Residue, then its C-alpha position, 0 to 999 in steps of 0.5 A: m473085891q478089894k484086898y481087905g475091906e470088902p472081903a472082910l464085909f463079905f465074911l461078916m455077912a456070910f457068918f451072920w447068915g451061916l449062924n441063921y440056920i442054927m438059930v432057925k432050928y432053935a426057934y422051931s422049939y419055941d414057936v411055928s414058922s409064921s411067928i419066926l417070919i413076922m418076928r424076924v422081919l419086925y426086929a430087922l425093920a426096927f433095927s435097920s430103921a434105928l441104925f440107918f434112919r438118916q439114909i431113908k429116903f422114900p421114892k417120889k414116883l409111883a413107879e419107884h414105889l412099885k420097884v421097891f415093893v417088888l424087891a421087898n417081896l422077892n428078897i424078904t416076903a417070898f424068900f423068908s416065907l418059902w424058906f421057913f415053911g419049907e424047912t419044917g419038913v426038910s433037914a437043915s443040911l438039905t435046906s442049905i443045899i437048895i437055898y444056896s443053889y441061889p448063886i447058880m440061879s442068879l448067874a443064869a438070870s443075870y446072863f439073860l436079863l442083865n447081859d452079864r457075860f462070863g466064860m467057861g472057867k467061871a461056869t466050871g467054878i460055879a459047878l464045882g462049888f455046888a458039887g462040893l456042897v452036894i458032897i458035904f451034905f448028901r448023906s443027910v438028904d431026907v425029904s418026907d414031903y416034896l412040897d417042902l422041897i418045892m418051896l425051898i427051890l422057889a425060895a432060892l429062885s425068889w432070892a435070885l430074881g430079887t438080886v437081878f431085879y436090884r441090879k437092874f432097877l435100884t442100884g442108884y439108891d443108898s444101900a442102907g436106906l433101901n435095906t430099910l425100905q424093903l423091910l418096911y414094904a414087906m411088913p404088911v404082906v408078911l403080917v397077912i401071911a403070918l396071920i393066915t398061916g399061924g396067927i400071933n401066938r403067946n410064945l411070941m413073948n417068950p424071952q428065949f425066942n425073942l433073943i433068937m429073933l433079935y439076933m436074926g433080925s439085927l445082925g442076921t438080917a438088917v446088917a447082913y442085907f445091908i452088906f449084901l446090897t452094898l456089894y451087889r451095888k458095886y459088883r456084877v452078879s457073876a463077880i461075887s455069886a460063887y463066894f456065897f458057897i462060903v455061907p453053908a460052909i460056915s454053917v457046918v463049922l458053927s454046927l460042929i462048935i455049937l451043936h457038937e456035930g461031927i465032921s466026916r472025911t466026906m465033908l472034908i473032901g466036899f470042902a476041898i472041892m468047894s474051895v477049888g470052885i470058889y477060887m476058879s470062880g473068883r479068878l477066871r472069866 
C-alpha cells in the first residue's frame, strides 16, 4: 500500500470493524440476533445511500444484476447472519479467531480461482499471524454448541468467497456505488431471514439499541465496506489479506479501554508473533 493515505484508510476500517465486536455484545443485551441483523443492514443502506447517492449506478444487464446479488448475499446476508447467530453461543474472543481465519481462506481461494500466486515467505507470515491470534485468545475458547462454531466457520468462508468474487467480476464498478448496491440487494433476503428467525420486536424502538445500530450501520458497515472494496479494487487479495489480523488486535485494545478487561503476558506474546507475521506477509513474496 502507498506510504500514507491507504494505510490510514485501512486503519480506520480496522478500527471501525474492531469496535463492532464490542457493539454486538452491547446489542445482545437489548434484542436478539435477527433484530441486530436487520437494523444493521437497514442503517447501513440508509447511510450509504445518503453518502454515496451520486455514485449509485444500477447494472443494465441481467447478468450484472445477478453478480451484484451474489456479492451482496456472500458479503452481507450470509456473512452477517451466520456471524450474529453463531456468536450467541460462542465467546467474542473465539468468534474473532474464527471470523479472521477469513484471510487464510481468501488467500487459498485467490490462489485457485484468481491465479494469485505468492511464495513461502508470505504463506509463512499468514500462518504466523493466525498463530498469534490463537495464542492471544486460546484461554477463552469455550464452545457450548458446535453448531454455533460451524456457523462462524461458514461466515468466514462466505466473506472470503465474496472477496474473491468481487475481485474476479466486479472491480470495474465504483466502490461507493457498489457498496450501496450490495446492501440494497441484500435487504430483501435479510428481511426474510429476520422475520423467520425472530421477527420484528418492540425493542427495535429502544433508543440505546438504535444508537448501537446507527454506529454499526454507518461507520461499522457503510464506511468500512467502502474502504474495503476500494482497497481490494486496487490490490491483489494476497497483498493485503494479512493486515486483517489487525482487526481483532484492535478489539482487544478497545476491550481493555472500554470494558476494562485485563491483558495478560500471553496476549502480549501473541501480539508480538502476530506482528512478525503481518510484517513478513507485507514484505515477502
